[in-house]
C-alpha positions as CSV (number, residue, x, y, z in Angstrom):
1,M,-79.2,-63.3,-29.9
2,V,-76.5,-65.8,-28.8
3,Q,-73.1,-64.3,-28.4
4,R,-69.7,-65.5,-27.5
5,T,-67.7,-63.3,-25.1
6,V,-64.0,-64.0,-24.5
7,L,-62.3,-62.2,-21.6
8,K,-58.7,-62.2,-20.5
9,V,-58.7,-62.6,-16.7
10,D,-55.9,-63.5,-14.3
11,I,-56.7,-67.1,-13.1
12,S,-53.8,-68.0,-10.9
13,C,-55.4,-70.5,-8.4
14,Q,-58.4,-72.7,-7.8
15,K,-60.0,-70.1,-5.5
16,C,-59.8,-67.5,-8.3
17,K,-61.4,-69.9,-10.7
18,K,-64.2,-70.7,-8.2
19,K,-64.9,-67.0,-7.6
20,L,-65.2,-66.3,-11.3
21,L,-67.5,-69.2,-12.0
22,K,-69.7,-68.2,-9.0
23,A,-69.9,-64.6,-10.2
24,V,-70.7,-65.3,-13.8
25,S,-72.9,-68.3,-13.4
26,G,-75.5,-66.2,-11.6
27,L,-76.4,-64.4,-14.8
28,E,-79.4,-65.4,-16.8
29,G,-79.2,-66.6,-20.4
30,I,-75.8,-68.4,-20.2
31,D,-75.5,-71.6,-22.2
32,K,-71.8,-72.4,-21.7
33,I,-68.9,-71.1,-19.5
34,E,-65.3,-72.1,-20.1
35,L,-62.3,-71.2,-18.0
36,D,-58.9,-71.8,-19.4
37,A,-56.2,-71.3,-16.7
38,A,-53.3,-71.9,-19.1
39,K,-54.5,-69.1,-21.4
40,N,-56.1,-67.0,-18.7
41,T,-59.3,-66.7,-20.6
42,L,-63.0,-66.8,-19.6
43,T,-65.4,-67.7,-22.5
44,V,-69.1,-67.2,-22.0
45,T,-71.6,-68.3,-24.7
46,G,-75.3,-67.4,-24.5
47,D,-78.0,-64.8,-24.7
48,V,-76.5,-62.5,-22.1
49,D,-75.2,-58.9,-22.3
50,P,-71.4,-58.8,-22.5
51,Y,-71.4,-55.7,-20.3
52,K,-73.1,-57.6,-17.5
53,I,-70.4,-60.3,-17.8
54,I,-67.6,-57.7,-17.5
55,V,-69.3,-56.1,-14.5
56,E,-69.7,-59.4,-12.6
57,T,-66.1,-60.4,-13.3
58,R,-64.7,-57.1,-12.1
59,K,-66.7,-57.5,-8.9
60,T,-64.2,-60.4,-8.1
61,N,-61.4,-57.8,-8.0
62,K,-59.8,-59.2,-11.1
63,S,-58.5,-57.2,-14.0
64,V,-60.6,-57.9,-17.1
65,E,-59.6,-57.3,-20.7
66,V,-62.1,-57.9,-23.5
67,M,-60.5,-60.1,-26.2
68,T,-63.5,-60.8,-28.5
69,I,-67.3,-60.4,-28.6
70,G,-69.2,-61.9,-31.4
71,P,-71.3,-64.8,-32.7
72,P,-70.3,-68.3,-31.5
73,P,-68.3,-70.5,-34.0
74,P,-70.5,-72.7,-36.2
75,P,-70.9,-76.4,-35.2
76,P,-68.6,-78.8,-37.1
77,K,-70.1,-80.2,-40.3
78,P,-70.3,-83.9,-40.8
79,D,-68.2,-85.4,-43.6
80,A,-69.9,-85.1,-47.0
81,G,-68.1,-88.2,-48.4
82,G,-70.5,-90.6,-46.7
83,G,-67.7,-93.1,-46.0
84,Q,-66.7,-93.6,-42.4
85,K,-63.1,-93.1,-41.7
86,K,-61.3,-95.4,-39.4
87,P,-60.0,-93.8,-36.3
88,D,-56.3,-93.2,-36.3
89,E,-54.7,-95.9,-34.3
90,K,-51.7,-94.6,-32.4
91,K,-48.6,-96.6,-32.0
92,P,-47.9,-97.8,-28.5
93,E,-45.0,-95.4,-28.2
94,E,-47.2,-92.5,-29.1
95,K,-49.8,-93.6,-26.5
96,K,-47.1,-93.6,-23.8
97,K,-45.9,-90.2,-24.8
98,A,-49.4,-88.8,-24.7
99,E,-50.0,-90.3,-21.2
100,L,-46.7,-88.8,-19.9
101,Q,-47.7,-85.3,-20.9
102,V,-48.7,-83.7,-17.6
103,Q,-51.3,-80.9,-17.5
104,P,-50.2,-77.8,-15.7
105,Q,-51.4,-77.9,-12.1
106,V,-53.1,-74.8,-10.8
107,P,-52.3,-74.1,-7.1
108,L,-55.2,-74.1,-4.6
109,T,-54.6,-70.5,-3.5
110,C,-52.4,-67.6,-4.7
111,Y,-50.9,-64.6,-2.9
112,E,-53.8,-62.3,-3.8
113,C,-56.4,-64.7,-2.4
114,E,-54.6,-65.2,0.8
115,K,-54.4,-61.6,1.7
116,I,-56.1,-60.9,5.0
117,G,-57.3,-57.4,5.9
118,I,-56.0,-56.5,9.3
119,H,-57.1,-53.2,10.8
120,V,-55.3,-51.8,13.8
121,G,-57.3,-49.1,15.6
122,P,-55.7,-46.1,17.3
123,Y,-56.3,-47.6,20.7
124,D,-55.2,-50.9,22.2
125,T,-58.4,-52.5,23.4
126,H,-56.7,-55.3,25.4
127,L,-55.2,-52.9,27.8
128,S,-57.1,-51.9,30.9
129,C,-58.1,-48.3,31.3
130,S,-56.7,-46.5,34.4
131,I,-57.5,-43.0,35.4
132,L,-55.4,-41.5,38.1
């Protein structure tokens, strides 16, 4: 049965987005994956268990919140009138305004992705050993 699973996940950089896509795309039965960085949502449509999707996203060390699980929305119906409508022509001023709207840029890396684990042992290994 095809289901649509929408999860709320913190997508703060391109690296986070890539990790999530890699983790979820390995599952079998997925038809469509959508990531929306502006809304911080991951939408997966297909014949896959929602539990498996949640487990795989949590493996990326991201907090996951289930928003909705259910059937996908029905496809849009064609017009029953039979007559074709002319596409709305925008005025030149409206076209310029639409072109000027800038999509929010997602940074390449975030603070969480740049963390490097450094382990300092109890002994300094670069010092020479001297026994007197």
